[in-house]
N, C-alpha and C positions, 0 to 999 in steps of 0.2 A: 359723365367724366369718370365716375367710379367704375362703371362697366368697362370703359376704355382702358383704365389703369389695370383692371383685373385681367383683361385680355392681353395687355402688354406684358404683364408679369407672367402669364401663362405661356406666352410665346417665348419669353426669355428662358423660362424653365425648360421648355421643350428643346430649345436651341442648345442650352447647356448640356442637356441629357444626350442629344445627338453628338455633340462635340466629345463628350466623355466616352460614348460608345465607339466613335471613330478612333479615338486615341487608344482605347483598350484593344480594339481589333488590330490596329496598326502594330502595336507592341507585340501582340500575339503572333502576328504574321512574321515579324522580324525574328522573334525567338524561334519560331518553327524553322525558318531558313538556316539559322545557325545550327540547330540540331541536325538537320539534314546534311549540312556541310561536314559536320564532324564524322557522321557515318560514312559518307562517300570518300572522304580523305582516308579514313582508316581502311575501308574495303580496298581502295586503290593501293595503299601501302602494303597490305597483306598480299594482294595479287602480285605486286612487284616482287615481294619477297619470295613467293612461290616460283615466279618466272626465273629469278636469278639464283635460286638455291635448289639443291637436290633434295632437301628435306621438305616434308609436307607442311610443317608449321601450322598456324591457326587457319581455320576455314576463312576463305575470302568472301564472307557474306556478313549479314547483319549480326548473326550470332558471334562470329569471330571478332567483329568490331566491338561488341559489348564486352567480350572477354578482355580485349586490349584495354578498354577504358577501366575495367575493374581492377586491372593489375597496376594501375598508376597510383601515385600518392593521392589520397582523397578520392579514390576511385568510386567509392559508394556515393559520395556527394555529387560527383560528376554524372553518375548514372541517373540519380534523381533529378539533376538539372536537365538531362536529356528527356526524361519523362515529362517534365514541365514543358520542354520545347515541343515535343511531339503532340502533347495535349493542346498546346497553343496553336500549332499548325492545323490540327483537326478542327478547333474552334474557328479559326480564320477561314478555312475552306468551307466549313458548314455555313458560316455567316454569309459568305459570298454566294452560296447556293440559294439561301432563303430570304435574306433581308431585302427590304424594298429599295435600299440605296442602289442596288444593282438591277432595278426593274427594266432597264433598257437592254440588259445583256440577253443574249440569245438563250433559248431553252437548253440547247446542247451544251453551252458553257456552264450553265447551272448544274446540269446532270453530271458533267465531268467533275465539277467542284464537289458535288455531293459524294461521288465515288471516291474522290481523293480524301474527303473528310472521314469516310468509313475506313479507308486504308490506314490513315495516320492514327485513327482511334485504336485500330488493332495493333499497330506498331507501338503505340503508347502503352497499351495493356501488357503486351509481351515484354516490353522493356521494364515496366514496373514489376512484373512477376520476377524477372531476373534480378532486379535491384533489391527486391525483398528477400532474396535467397532461394527463390523457387527453382533455380537452375534454368538452363537453356532449352531443355527438352530435346527432341530429336533434331537432327541437322536439317538445314533447308533442303538438301538433296533428298533426304528420307521423307520429309514432309511432301515434297512435290510428287514423289513416287507413290506415297500413300493416298494422296488426294486423287491422283490419276487412276490408281487401281480401284478406288471407291466409285469413281464416275463410270469407269469402263464396265462395272457390274450392272449398271442401270440399263433400262431399255433405251435403245439408241445412244448408249453411252459412248460408243466409238465416234458417233457423229458429234456429240457434245464436246468430247476431248479434241477432236479435229477442229471444231469451230473455235474452241478456246485457244488452240495453238495458232490458228490463223489470226485471231484477234490480237494475241500477244505479239506476233510477228509484225502485224500491221501497225500496232502502237510503236514498236521499235523503229520501224521505217519512218513513220510520221515524226517521231522525236528527232531522228537523225537528220531528216530533210529540213525540218523547221529550224534546227540548229544551224545547218549549213547555210540556210537562207537568212540567218540572223533575225528571225522573227522575234526573238526574245527582247531585242532592243526596244520594241514598242512598249514593253512593260517596265522599262527602266527610265529613271529620270536622268537621261543623258545630258540634259542641259546644265546640270549642276556638276558635271564631270569636266576635268581638263581634257584636252585632246589626247594626251598620252594615256590618261586613265581610261578613256573610252576605248582606245586601241587595245589595252591590256584586257579589259573586261570583255570586249568582243572576242578576243582570242580565247579567253577562258570559256566563254559560252559556246563558241563553235566547237572547239576541241573536246570539251567536256560533254556537250550535248550529243555530239556524234558518237562518242564512246558509249555513253549511256544507251543510246538507241541501238547500237550494235549488240550490246549485252541482252537487251530486251528481245530483239529480233532473233538472236541465236537461241535463247531460252524457248521462244515460241516455236522455232523449228524443231527443237527436241521434243516438245509436246506433240507437235504434228506427226513426227516420226513414231512416237509412242502410239498414237491413234491408228496410223496406217498399219503398223505391225502388231497392234493389239497387245503391246508389251509395256506395262507401266515402268519397267526398269529403264526404258529409253528416256523418260522424263528426267530433267536435271534442274537442280536449284542453281542459285547464283554461283556458288563455289564450284560446282562441277562444270557449269557452263564456262566459267573463266578458265578452269584447268584444261578444258577441251581445246582452247586456243593454242596450247602448246603442242598439239598433235597435228597441226597444219604443216605444210611444206616448209614454212619459214621458221619452224621450231618455236622456241619460247618468245621470239621477238614480237609476234603479234600480241601475245599477252602483255609484254612490256608496254607496247603502244597503248593498248586498251587500259592497262593499269594507270599509266600516266594520265590518260584521258579522264578516268574516274577521279583521280586526285584533282585535276583541273576543274571538274564539275563541282567537287566539294568546295574549292576555293571560290568558284563562281557563285555558289550558294551563299557564301559569306558576303560576296559583293551584292547579291540580291537582297540580303538583309539590310544592307546600307542604302541601296539606290532603287529598289523595287517600288513602283507606285502601288501602294496598298490602300 
């Protein structure tokens, strides 16, 4: 009887620990989606400002978004809140990659989550450096060109840059196609939504996801061009990629459409924080 009671208490402790772990990771994931939403809304708003104004304004990328946050009342507090959010996203993605509760998930999905965890850890670090007064450093466009130039100097560097461009373009295409096919709905608790809410969230996910995919694909094409021409100056960051949309035959209106799409994706991230199955 004593042994049975001891085992029962042990199982109860383990169950409570698992519940606490799940609740912690769920809260981390939701905080991460909120932080992602803030960045995308700000990037979209900055891109829209560039499209509708003759002035350059802030950079329409993560650096520009951080600058916008810093200029607001309590901006420093908001920046550190975003640091916590990105750290939470890195924690949640990392947990999905390694914890046993996802043992049935495919290895590819685990690898993707691991890569995303590394990415958000980097975003968390750079945001923390900026919040601590370390400055933004070089622009995203300059960083892309510097990295491309460094790789091109390596043996088979041109092949590596070309492969990176193809990979980035492929990721963009996949993101856009999956958004258009509404694959994201499988990850949302649509059963708890009203019919109208589901329609709105679906529109946000489709419009926002396609726009995000277009930006990734366009950036990848620029990297690929840099490889073909062996010219690192052809590589572009998010800001320069968005600005390139104004040079199309339709003028600034393509950038307007993409900017609105990025804002929609930001709002969709807020919806994900509420209804995503974590």
